[in-house]
Residue, then its C-alpha position, 0 to 999 in steps of 0.5 A: m101104828t103111830g106117826k105113819t100110815a101103812a101106805a106112807e111106810a110102803e112108799s118110803g121103804v121104812t117100816s116103823g120101829t125097824d131098820p129100812a129094808a135092804v131092797e124095796v121095789h115099789h110098783v115097778h113097771k118096765w117096757f121093752g117096746a111093746h113088751h111089758v117086762l115088769d108089770g107092777v113088781q113089788l118086793t121087799v128084801r130084809p137086811g141079811e136075807v137071801t132071796v132066790v128068784l125063780g121063773p121061766s125064761g122071759s119072766g122078767k127075773s134078770t130085768l128085775l136085778r138090773v132095775i134094782n141097781h139102775l142098769e135099767k131105768p123103770e118107766a114107773g115106780h122106783v127102787s130103794v136100797n137101805g131106804e135110799p131111792i136108787g137113780v132118782r130123788r124126790e122133788g116136789g112129790r115127783l121123782k127126778e133122775l139123778s146124774e150118772r155120776v151119782v148113780l155110779a156111786q150108788r151102784g158101788r154099794i150094790g154088787f152084781v155078778f153076771q152070768n157070763f163073768n164079764l172079766f177084763p181079759h187083758l188084766t190079771v185076776l188080781e187086777n180084775v178085783a183091785t181095779a174098782p176100789v182104785a177107780t172109785g178112789r176108795l183105796n190106793r193101789a197097794e190097799a186095793q191089791d191087799l184087799a183083792r188078795e184077801l177076797l181071792a183067798r176067800v173064794g179059793l183062788a189065792d194061788r191064781t192072782r197072776a193068771y189071766p181069765r183065759q187061763l182059768s176054768g169057767g168056775q174059777q172065772q165066776r169066783v173071780a167075778i164074785a170077788r170083784a163084786l165084793a171089792l167095793r164092800p157092797g151091802i147087797v149082792l145081786f147074782d144073775e144066774p151065776t151058774s148058767a154058763l158053767d159046765p155041770e161039774l163046775v157048778g158046785e164050786v161057785l154055789a159053795v162060795i155063794k153059800d159062804l156069803a149067805a152064811g156070813g149074813t150078806t144080803l143076796v138076791i139070786v136069780t137061778h134055776e138051781i132048785g136044790f140050792a134055793r131050798e138050802v140057802a133061801d130065806q124067801v123064794v120068789f116065783m115070777d111069770g109074765g113080768r109079775i111076782v105070782e108067788q113068794g114065801p119061805p122055800g118050804q112053802v113055795l117049793d114044796h106046797p106052791r099055791h099058784e098053778r103056774t108055780r106048780d107047772f114050772l116046778s113039775k118041769v124042773l124038779 
């Protein structure tokens, strides 16, 4: 290796001779009071890769997603997306917090799909999807609505543009939420247990949309308990426990031949 040490590359999030990682989590720590929610987490997600994060409740999975797009600020460490630190800048060897305006612009490049949809109840489906591109100045109203129609067709809801969220099933609402997350054309989409609030018969329609995104090469980080789905779409599976990543690797390794006792115990209860 020339020009850079391995340690310097790990710090920068750039690997010699390759593009920057889509997501690089650098030694991140996060506390909620006395609870050490994230304990020195390190994770690399390559462009176009699907990473599925598994683990018991309280293991830090959702907090990890929120740290990636700086909805939660880590007390130590930082996150880089496509080689750019999120929420901070380097200043004299230290990391300094960016203004909220700059952080909001950075978040616009990171889609986030929440488990409880978080749609605006007073807006139609079309308006829910079209609002962000207009609010950020990326598109005018007509352009944003054209894009919204295109995205709603992509998730199978071309005929529900005038409906309000209350008129949709849970699965339909989550598909609107996915379309909304795609409206700013993010390079990365984060999913926080996207099927956990759905009735079992509605899970498949949401997973089908996510599979389509994965097949199209979108970089995805997905927190889920759907083990069969993880096996089908993941490039890497990450298992978290106690705020740490205790095991990661290809799905065939982690799900079928887990090395860590905690992973084996978890999978024995959910498979």
